[in-house]
Backbone as CSV, one residue per row, in Angstrom:
resi,resn,N_x,N_y,N_z,CA_x,CA_y,CA_z,C_x,C_y,C_z
1,MET,0.808,-1.413,-0.219,0.405,0.110,0.029,1.063,1.536,-0.045
2,VAL,0.781,1.830,-1.077,1.448,3.485,-1.078,0.572,4.478,-0.369
3,ALA,1.327,5.223,0.305,0.658,5.988,1.294,0.583,7.143,0.623
4,ASP,-0.461,8.073,0.476,-0.457,9.370,-0.091,-0.645,10.368,0.737
5,LEU,0.458,11.072,1.320,0.378,12.201,2.166,0.549,13.637,1.734
6,SER,-0.191,14.059,0.874,-0.300,15.070,-0.065,-0.582,16.356,0.878
7,GLY,0.077,17.180,1.185,-0.159,18.034,2.034,-0.212,18.148,3.646
8,GLN,0.067,16.971,4.158,0.281,16.521,5.609,1.748,17.217,5.742
9,ARG,1.512,18.068,6.983,2.440,18.623,7.842,3.050,18.011,8.745
10,THR,4.427,17.719,8.577,5.366,16.956,9.445,6.238,17.359,10.005
11,LEU,6.718,16.971,11.167,7.532,17.322,11.817,8.219,16.313,12.170
12,VAL,9.966,16.066,11.921,10.619,14.913,12.156,11.772,15.356,13.162
13,THR,12.262,14.497,13.921,13.157,15.005,14.830,14.318,13.969,14.541
14,GLY,15.664,14.724,14.731,16.667,13.810,14.306,16.884,13.643,12.909
15,ALA,16.411,14.668,12.039,16.457,14.690,10.614,17.417,14.702,9.770
16,ALA,18.651,15.134,10.312,19.844,15.486,9.294,20.520,14.011,8.866
17,SER,20.160,13.027,9.643,21.030,11.980,9.155,20.294,10.449,9.506
18,GLY,20.691,9.294,8.926,20.206,8.197,9.475,18.869,7.920,9.295
19,ILE,17.999,7.173,10.199,16.645,6.802,9.808,15.945,7.937,9.666
20,GLY,16.107,9.553,10.326,15.665,10.573,10.494,15.291,11.332,9.252
21,ARG,16.617,11.335,8.647,16.843,11.815,7.366,15.945,11.119,6.168
22,ALA,15.798,9.695,6.313,15.237,9.123,5.328,13.897,8.883,5.735
23,THR,13.437,9.099,6.423,11.956,9.272,7.275,11.555,10.715,6.403
24,ALA,12.180,11.602,6.758,11.653,13.119,6.052,12.025,12.999,4.526
25,GLU,13.128,12.202,4.085,12.993,12.269,2.678,11.834,11.712,1.949
26,GLY,11.231,10.237,2.780,10.510,9.421,2.084,8.981,9.938,2.387
27,LEU,8.671,10.770,3.326,7.515,11.277,3.820,7.452,12.297,2.611
28,ALA,8.324,13.231,2.337,8.431,14.339,1.375,7.936,13.618,-0.143
29,ASN,8.566,12.569,-0.178,8.218,11.749,-1.989,7.006,11.166,-1.916
30,VAL,6.105,11.443,-0.622,4.583,10.998,-0.836,3.791,12.272,-0.629
31,GLY,4.255,13.365,-1.035,3.445,14.538,-0.761,3.546,15.321,0.505
32,ALA,3.914,14.987,1.511,3.946,15.638,2.775,4.921,16.801,2.632
33,HIS,4.295,17.925,3.605,5.334,19.028,3.613,6.145,18.785,5.123
34,VAL,7.467,18.873,4.695,8.396,18.447,6.067,9.322,19.532,6.416
35,VAL,9.100,19.223,7.729,10.312,20.147,8.607,11.297,19.258,9.691
36,GLY,12.177,19.159,9.729,13.134,18.769,10.584,13.676,19.397,11.934
37,LEU,13.966,18.989,13.018,14.540,19.310,13.959,16.229,18.598,14.177
38,ASP,17.319,19.046,14.258,18.279,18.505,14.659,19.438,19.291,15.396
39,LEU,20.457,18.576,15.872,21.500,19.294,16.785,22.208,20.530,15.893
40,LYS,22.278,20.142,14.287,22.738,20.706,13.409,21.642,21.393,12.689
41,GLY,21.426,22.839,12.427,20.194,23.202,11.381,20.818,23.073,9.866
42,ASP,20.230,23.131,9.134,20.324,23.291,7.737,19.170,23.571,6.939
43,ARG,18.941,24.759,6.356,18.075,25.307,5.720,18.198,24.909,4.063
44,SER,19.474,24.493,3.604,19.815,24.625,2.009,19.010,23.288,1.526
45,GLY,18.579,22.277,2.089,18.169,21.078,1.312,16.680,21.463,0.922
46,THR,16.263,19.879,0.376,14.875,20.019,0.435,13.461,20.179,1.214
47,PHE,13.903,19.881,2.179,13.354,20.389,3.493,14.184,20.865,4.724
48,PRO,13.600,22.163,5.169,14.572,22.858,6.309,14.680,21.990,7.664
49,ILE,15.676,22.078,8.065,15.946,21.541,9.363,16.702,22.689,10.365
50,LEU,15.449,22.877,11.339,15.787,23.775,12.276,16.851,23.283,13.786
51,ARG,17.813,24.180,13.873,18.415,23.479,14.887,17.842,23.566,16.354
52,CYS,18.034,22.479,17.157,17.628,22.273,18.351,18.183,21.059,18.912
53,ASP,18.726,21.257,20.269,18.937,20.531,21.194,18.191,19.695,22.001
54,LEU,17.699,18.472,21.664,16.281,17.785,22.178,17.051,17.707,23.618
55,ALA,18.250,18.088,24.322,18.451,17.904,25.874,17.714,19.573,26.359
56,SER,17.429,20.226,25.205,17.189,21.681,25.914,15.721,21.818,25.393
57,GLU,14.931,22.629,26.721,13.770,22.719,27.023,13.412,23.855,25.979
58,THR,14.165,24.940,26.423,14.165,25.797,25.659,14.468,25.849,24.211
59,ASP,15.593,25.219,23.688,15.436,24.824,22.213,14.362,24.364,21.732
60,ILE,13.621,23.591,22.404,12.435,22.749,21.742,11.330,23.529,21.611
61,VAL,11.127,24.185,23.012,9.848,25.167,23.100,10.058,26.065,21.488
62,ALA,11.167,26.590,21.372,11.585,27.677,20.245,11.155,26.879,19.006
63,ALA,11.936,26.143,18.948,12.207,25.235,17.698,10.606,24.307,17.175
64,VAL,9.795,23.978,18.032,8.267,23.516,17.800,7.573,24.806,17.310
65,ALA,7.897,25.965,17.944,6.984,27.018,17.519,7.459,27.614,15.940
66,ASP,8.546,27.703,15.665,8.877,27.887,14.386,8.724,26.645,13.413
67,ALA,8.592,25.773,13.804,8.329,24.537,12.891,6.950,24.780,12.402
68,VAL,5.811,25.082,13.496,4.528,25.438,13.513,4.296,26.581,12.533
69,ARG,4.925,27.196,12.806,4.706,28.911,11.596,5.147,28.223,10.662
70,PHE,6.204,27.835,10.399,6.233,27.281,8.877,5.258,26.570,8.310
71,LEU,4.911,25.600,8.884,3.987,24.646,8.193,2.609,25.157,8.382
72,SER,2.056,25.899,9.234,0.872,26.360,9.651,0.090,25.437,10.501
73,GLY,0.690,24.755,11.118,0.163,23.417,11.475,0.595,22.153,11.856
74,LEU,0.456,21.259,12.038,1.115,19.585,12.240,0.035,18.705,12.062
75,ASP,0.211,17.877,11.168,-0.529,16.446,11.070,0.311,15.272,11.479
76,VAL,1.644,15.441,11.361,2.208,14.245,12.002,3.661,14.365,12.668
77,LEU,3.651,13.756,13.715,5.037,13.898,14.395,5.640,12.814,14.529
78,VAL,7.007,12.481,14.258,7.900,11.471,14.097,9.165,11.997,15.294
79,ASN,8.803,11.204,16.507,10.030,11.334,17.392,10.971,10.484,17.315
80,ASN,11.891,10.723,16.535,12.978,9.844,15.992,14.327,10.018,16.703
81,ALA,14.798,11.456,17.114,16.063,11.835,17.565,16.309,10.981,18.814
82,GLY,17.482,10.625,18.840,18.481,9.476,20.069,19.541,9.556,19.934
83,ILE,20.213,9.186,20.986,21.770,9.227,21.343,21.762,7.372,21.993
84,MET,22.871,6.918,21.685,23.214,5.483,22.257,24.684,5.710,22.719
85,ARG,25.178,5.519,23.761,26.358,5.070,24.133,26.392,3.712,25.092
86,GLU,27.051,3.019,24.581,27.317,1.472,25.153,28.040,1.974,26.487
87,ASN,27.961,1.460,27.860,29.018,1.133,28.805,28.235,-0.102,29.618
88,PRO,29.192,-0.769,30.050,28.953,-1.680,31.577,28.657,-0.720,32.734
89,LEU,27.823,-1.521,33.410,27.065,-0.844,34.410,27.732,-0.201,35.295
90,ALA,29.387,-1.143,35.663,29.857,-0.549,36.743,30.671,1.036,36.331
91,ALA,30.729,1.092,34.859,31.319,2.348,34.375,30.429,3.567,34.265
92,VAL,29.060,3.301,34.693,28.200,4.165,33.842,28.152,5.336,35.056
93,THR,28.182,6.462,34.648,27.636,7.835,35.284,26.431,8.674,35.497
94,ALA,26.396,9.107,36.538,24.956,9.904,36.322,24.832,10.932,35.228
95,ALA,25.907,11.542,35.074,25.516,12.376,33.862,25.533,11.466,32.429
96,GLU,25.971,10.455,32.138,25.280,9.410,30.944,23.957,9.516,30.999
97,ILE,23.589,8.836,32.190,22.208,8.092,32.206,21.444,9.788,32.237
98,ASP,21.858,10.766,32.903,20.737,11.822,32.503,20.641,12.554,31.540
99,HIS,22.041,12.523,30.331,21.670,12.621,29.230,20.999,11.794,28.227
100,HIS,21.134,10.470,28.380,20.337,9.539,27.663,18.679,10.049,27.821
101,PHE,18.542,9.655,29.355,16.979,9.892,29.297,16.764,11.805,29.083
102,ALA,17.545,12.509,29.106,17.099,14.059,28.429,17.124,14.148,27.003
103,VAL,17.668,12.957,26.149,17.404,13.119,24.562,16.372,12.091,24.510
104,ASN,16.753,11.177,24.601,15.686,9.721,24.332,14.099,9.867,24.493
105,VAL,13.993,10.519,25.858,12.736,10.169,26.525,12.297,11.603,26.864
106,ARG,13.031,12.568,27.816,12.606,13.924,27.897,12.309,14.589,26.942
107,GLY,13.134,14.659,26.012,12.960,15.502,24.608,11.691,15.025,23.558
108,ALA,11.602,13.708,23.601,10.548,13.452,23.227,8.813,13.688,23.801
109,ILE,9.168,13.616,25.032,7.891,14.345,25.722,7.751,15.579,25.566
110,LEU,8.627,16.463,25.778,8.688,17.986,25.482,8.212,18.632,24.147
111,VAL,8.858,17.585,23.026,8.456,17.927,21.608,7.068,17.599,21.812
112,THR,6.623,16.458,22.326,5.243,16.180,21.919,4.447,17.145,22.482
113,ARG,4.212,17.568,23.988,3.921,18.634,24.519,3.825,19.704,23.860
114,GLU,4.829,20.377,23.430,4.839,21.813,22.494,3.965,21.715,21.332
115,ALA,3.940,20.270,20.752,3.230,20.357,19.216,1.938,19.942,19.266
116,LEU,1.471,19.184,20.550,0.006,18.437,20.739,-1.347,19.533,20.646
117,PRO,-0.911,20.941,20.921,-1.930,22.262,20.784,-2.068,22.180,19.106
118,HIS,-1.014,22.011,18.117,-1.251,22.229,17.115,-1.648,20.967,15.944
119,LEU,-1.702,19.885,16.514,-1.962,18.703,15.736,-3.348,18.610,15.555
120,SER,-3.637,18.319,14.336,-4.926,18.146,13.826,-6.099,17.337,14.258
121,ARG,-6.997,17.166,14.025,-7.836,15.867,14.640,-7.479,14.860,13.503
122,GLY,-7.284,13.758,13.804,-6.754,12.750,12.980,-5.364,12.621,12.768
123,ALA,-4.502,13.398,13.858,-3.140,13.543,13.732,-2.632,12.078,13.746
124,ARG,-1.073,11.905,13.550,-0.281,10.557,13.947,0.867,11.463,14.740
125,ILE,1.108,10.396,16.076,2.439,10.742,16.380,3.095,9.128,16.192
126,ILE,4.641,9.268,16.314,5.190,8.149,15.804,6.434,8.284,16.677
127,ASN,6.608,7.317,17.822,7.793,7.404,18.172,8.934,6.150,17.838
128,LEU,9.888,6.733,17.957,11.019,5.671,17.834,11.654,5.090,18.906
129,ALA,11.489,3.398,19.009,11.616,2.672,20.216,13.011,2.122,19.318
130,SER,13.447,0.849,19.929,14.237,0.091,19.282,13.823,-1.419,20.016
131,GLU,14.600,-2.565,18.876,14.610,-3.779,19.726,14.745,-4.032,21.021
132,LEU,16.082,-3.257,21.303,16.535,-3.301,22.411,15.423,-3.356,23.899
133,ALA,14.443,-2.592,23.403,13.742,-2.254,24.552,12.748,-3.652,24.839
134,TYR,12.781,-4.819,24.065,12.317,-6.211,23.993,13.133,-6.794,24.416
135,VAL,14.676,-6.993,23.893,15.462,-8.214,24.363,16.516,-7.786,25.237
136,GLY,17.063,-6.122,25.422,17.739,-5.855,26.244,19.553,-6.096,25.530
137,ARG,20.222,-5.561,26.323,21.664,-5.948,25.846,22.888,-5.655,26.920
138,ALA,23.685,-6.823,27.025,24.927,-6.012,27.829,25.272,-5.101,27.536
139,ASN,25.949,-4.091,28.376,26.561,-3.088,28.228,25.549,-1.754,27.716
140,ALA,24.573,-2.180,27.279,23.696,-0.932,26.759,22.468,-0.754,27.646
141,SER,22.320,-1.201,29.188,21.179,-1.035,29.748,20.325,0.467,29.933
142,VAL,21.057,1.346,29.880,20.669,2.822,29.812,19.988,2.963,28.700
143,TYR,20.209,2.837,27.716,19.874,2.993,26.051,18.595,2.234,26.367
144,ALA,18.541,0.826,26.559,17.731,0.060,26.256,16.386,0.613,27.141
145,ALA,16.762,1.018,28.442,15.788,1.568,29.324,15.108,3.004,28.843
146,THR,15.744,3.722,28.168,15.069,4.796,27.435,14.208,4.120,26.312
147,LYS,14.275,3.445,25.475,13.897,3.011,24.572,12.711,1.992,25.172
148,ALA,12.591,1.351,26.295,11.501,0.889,26.912,10.303,1.967,27.220
149,ALA,11.215,2.906,27.886,10.293,4.434,28.209,9.381,4.649,26.954
150,ILE,9.882,4.573,25.972,9.234,5.149,24.844,7.968,4.234,24.405
151,LEU,8.244,2.737,24.641,6.656,2.188,24.579,5.952,2.598,25.510
152,GLY,6.000,2.740,26.568,5.335,3.176,27.782,4.722,4.350,27.256
153,LEU,5.418,5.519,26.716,5.017,6.772,26.340,3.738,6.406,25.566
154,THR,4.034,5.827,24.344,3.363,5.443,23.170,2.006,4.759,23.517
155,ARG,2.012,3.983,24.491,0.944,3.366,25.080,-0.108,4.081,26.141
156,SER,0.377,5.090,26.698,0.031,5.895,27.393,-0.634,6.803,26.734
157,TRP,-0.069,7.651,25.832,-0.204,8.805,24.987,-1.556,8.151,23.897
158,ALA,-1.291,7.013,23.340,-2.557,6.479,22.695,-4.032,6.301,23.428
159,ARG,-3.828,5.973,24.466,-5.142,6.125,25.656,-5.385,7.477,25.987
160,GLU,-4.852,8.478,26.014,-5.066,9.782,26.307,-5.452,10.579,25.252
161,PHE,-5.033,10.537,23.626,-5.038,11.285,22.890,-6.543,10.782,22.051
162,ALA,-6.573,9.462,22.170,-7.577,8.684,21.262,-9.197,9.684,21.627
163,PRO,-9.799,9.393,20.527,-9.645,9.097,19.489,-9.209,9.924,18.290
164,ASP,-8.872,11.106,18.719,-8.657,12.490,17.678,-7.119,12.281,17.198
165,ILE,-6.119,11.492,17.872,-4.635,11.386,17.281,-4.329,9.965,17.822
166,LEU,-3.562,9.526,16.707,-3.218,7.927,16.699,-1.799,8.037,17.224
167,VAL,-1.325,7.014,18.077,0.016,7.125,18.609,0.664,5.927,18.585
168,ASN,1.761,5.801,17.698,2.298,4.132,17.563,3.984,4.361,17.737
169,ALA,4.433,3.032,17.634,5.911,3.301,17.631,6.471,2.388,16.857
170,VAL,7.543,2.512,16.288,8.417,1.493,15.356,9.820,1.339,16.362
171,ALA,9.718,0.064,16.310,10.959,-0.480,17.044,12.097,-1.112,16.278
172,PRO,13.159,-0.440,15.510,13.810,-0.948,14.162,14.969,-1.868,15.374
173,GLY,15.611,-2.778,14.484,16.787,-3.365,14.720,17.942,-2.717,14.509
174,ALA,19.046,-3.544,14.350,20.397,-2.561,13.406,20.138,-2.084,12.542
175,THR,20.679,-0.927,12.243,20.160,-0.343,10.964,21.390,0.547,10.572
176,ASP,21.779,0.544,9.281,22.887,1.148,8.980,22.717,2.575,8.629
177,THR,23.098,3.227,9.876,23.055,4.766,10.020,24.521,4.890,10.786
178,PRO,24.551,6.318,10.831,25.924,6.776,11.655,25.943,6.428,13.099
179,LEU,24.896,6.323,13.533,24.888,5.833,15.015,25.436,4.735,15.241
180,LEU,25.104,3.718,14.264,25.573,2.208,14.394,27.086,1.829,13.525
181,ALA,27.421,2.920,12.811,28.871,2.801,12.192,29.236,1.380,12.185
182,PHE,28.196,0.313,11.480,28.306,-1.013,11.426,29.660,-1.229,10.574
183,ASP,30.099,-0.593,9.529,31.112,-0.826,8.792,32.591,-0.467,9.641
184,ARG,32.519,0.223,10.676,33.968,0.303,11.596,33.554,-0.261,12.749
185,ALA,32.700,-1.016,12.745,32.604,-2.328,14.083,33.566,-3.486,14.151
186,ALA,33.811,-3.739,15.300,34.688,-4.882,15.646,33.821,-6.400,14.872
187,PRO,34.314,-7.267,14.093,33.722,-8.346,14.138,32.915,-8.983,14.575
188,GLU,33.074,-9.172,16.290,32.215,-9.637,17.022,30.975,-8.768,17.424
189,GLN,30.886,-7.642,17.067,30.388,-6.637,17.163,29.123,-6.706,16.074
190,GLN,30.048,-6.838,14.866,29.111,-7.139,13.511,28.115,-8.755,13.569
191,ARG,28.743,-9.493,14.121,27.928,-10.724,14.188,26.977,-10.711,15.217
192,LEU,26.849,-9.717,16.594,26.003,-9.421,17.433,24.709,-8.521,16.627
193,GLU,25.299,-7.932,15.991,24.190,-6.963,15.042,23.395,-7.861,13.914
194,THR,24.216,-8.865,13.723,23.089,-9.675,12.622,22.792,-10.914,13.094
195,ALA,22.817,-11.504,14.458,22.538,-12.502,14.784,20.962,-12.532,14.977
196,HIS,20.424,-12.825,13.928,18.992,-12.747,13.761,18.494,-13.597,12.618
197,PRO,16.795,-14.050,12.255,16.510,-14.809,11.185,16.889,-14.254,10.057
198,LEU,17.091,-12.910,9.637,17.138,-12.532,8.698,18.697,-12.232,8.263
199,GLY,19.717,-12.128,9.389,21.108,-11.979,9.269,21.966,-11.077,8.353
200,ARG,21.102,-9.710,8.231,21.925,-8.390,8.144,21.283,-7.454,8.725
201,ILE,22.081,-6.253,8.512,21.226,-4.917,8.986,20.098,-4.420,8.008
202,GLY,19.275,-3.625,8.644,18.594,-2.850,7.988,19.034,-1.587,7.317
203,ARG,18.532,-1.352,6.054,18.506,0.004,5.922,17.784,1.311,6.324
204,PRO,18.125,2.294,6.286,17.322,3.280,6.947,16.125,3.681,6.050
205,GLU,16.047,3.219,4.767,14.485,3.829,3.903,13.558,2.365,4.381
206,GLU,14.200,1.005,5.037,13.118,0.075,5.285,12.221,0.519,6.415
207,VAL,13.025,1.074,7.643,12.475,1.778,8.404,11.234,2.723,8.160
208,ALA,11.882,3.851,7.560,11.159,5.006,6.981,9.836,4.387,6.341
209,ALA,10.062,3.378,5.699,8.913,3.134,4.959,7.698,2.431,5.983
210,VAL,8.155,1.992,7.116,7.037,1.607,8.111,6.697,2.884,8.816
211,ILE,7.354,3.687,9.198,6.737,4.969,9.588,5.897,5.405,8.424
212,THR,6.007,5.936,7.270,5.470,6.183,6.712,4.103,5.711,6.214
213,PHE,4.077,4.289,6.260,2.796,3.521,6.521,1.620,4.261,7.952
214,LEU,2.326,4.339,9.130,1.829,4.627,10.181,1.169,6.041,9.754
215,ALA,2.046,6.824,9.168,1.524,8.296,9.065,0.308,8.305,7.941
216,GLY,-0.097,7.313,7.328,-0.689,7.187,6.098,-2.335,7.060,6.413
217,PRO,-2.983,6.984,5.531,-4.472,6.326,6.038,-4.774,5.113,5.884
218,SER,-3.773,4.317,5.361,-3.865,2.837,5.686,-4.057,2.340,7.424
219,ALA,-3.142,3.027,7.985,-3.115,2.860,9.239,-4.191,3.314,10.317
220,SER,-5.429,3.504,9.749,-6.179,4.380,10.466,-6.737,3.200,11.989
221,LEU,-6.392,2.085,11.910,-6.913,1.233,13.129,-5.840,1.169,13.891
222,PHE,-4.609,1.881,13.767,-3.625,0.972,14.769,-3.319,2.448,15.508
223,THR,-3.136,2.198,16.953,-3.066,3.092,18.137,-2.550,2.295,19.259
224,GLY,-1.248,2.812,19.826,-0.729,2.169,21.001,0.024,0.772,20.584
225,GLN,0.195,0.843,19.237,1.097,-0.437,18.817,2.545,-0.137,18.695
226,CYS,3.407,-1.202,18.600,4.770,-0.860,17.999,4.850,-2.057,16.982
227,LEU,5.553,-1.593,15.799,5.786,-2.501,14.447,7.234,-2.563,14.692
228,GLY,7.788,-3.801,14.396,9.426,-3.993,14.404,10.065,-4.356,13.372
229,PRO,10.401,-3.451,12.359,11.285,-3.921,11.369,12.730,-4.272,11.824
230,ASN,12.871,-5.277,12.330,14.156,-5.667,12.809,14.793,-7.016,12.375
231,GLY,14.266,-7.784,11.229,14.648,-9.145,10.662,14.490,-10.023,11.787
232,GLY,13.659,-9.895,12.911,13.199,-11.176,13.711,13.959,-11.111,14.841
233,ALA,15.010,-10.123,15.041,15.565,-9.952,16.190,14.686,-9.909,17.147
234,ALA,13.851,-9.408,17.342,12.665,-9.454,18.595,11.333,-9.961,17.891
235,MET,10.577,-10.509,18.742,9.266,-10.982,18.150,8.009,-11.299,19.276
236,PRO,7.837,-9.854,19.669,7.224,-9.686,20.926,5.481,-10.140,20.628
């Protein structure tokens, strides 16, 4: 099913690279008007990216307001931005915990809070979780915890905003993005990332296709759900 999102006003966080960029481009290709938020702004491309540090409430309030003015409202919000740093628990610092939750969880909450008054009836919110929210990973417990929190937010918002706004999540597996840096990973890390039934990492556009589906008219009966383009790594 090919989505037609002609005229849909869309905000994508973390839109400068990886899954966020593929999502923004994919949505634009099916007719959506797109604005991105990212740590590095860029107004020279096919869609504007507004500078925003997702760890800063001040940045979020200003950037979402700018995006709403640019788009004259919102129909789709994609909370994609996130960070990941792996560390064994014994080496984890309070600052590392706080930064992970500030960007991955608090950032998504604050962006959604600021976007909510401007979302149209029938709007979609799509949150990016991870396969690790289900299966966990040694030395990545803080990141996995933030992505498990995203699932809790998704289910809670789905109930809170129904029936006017549909809220779903996408939990990708290992995907070929700068965050993963798969081509520079050690062989044992590459084996870990591909130890699932399909035996390969995903492409950003494969994840973007799932997000585009959830943003489109064919997903009208989905809310509070999480779809997993992860090669079978997690089968919840």
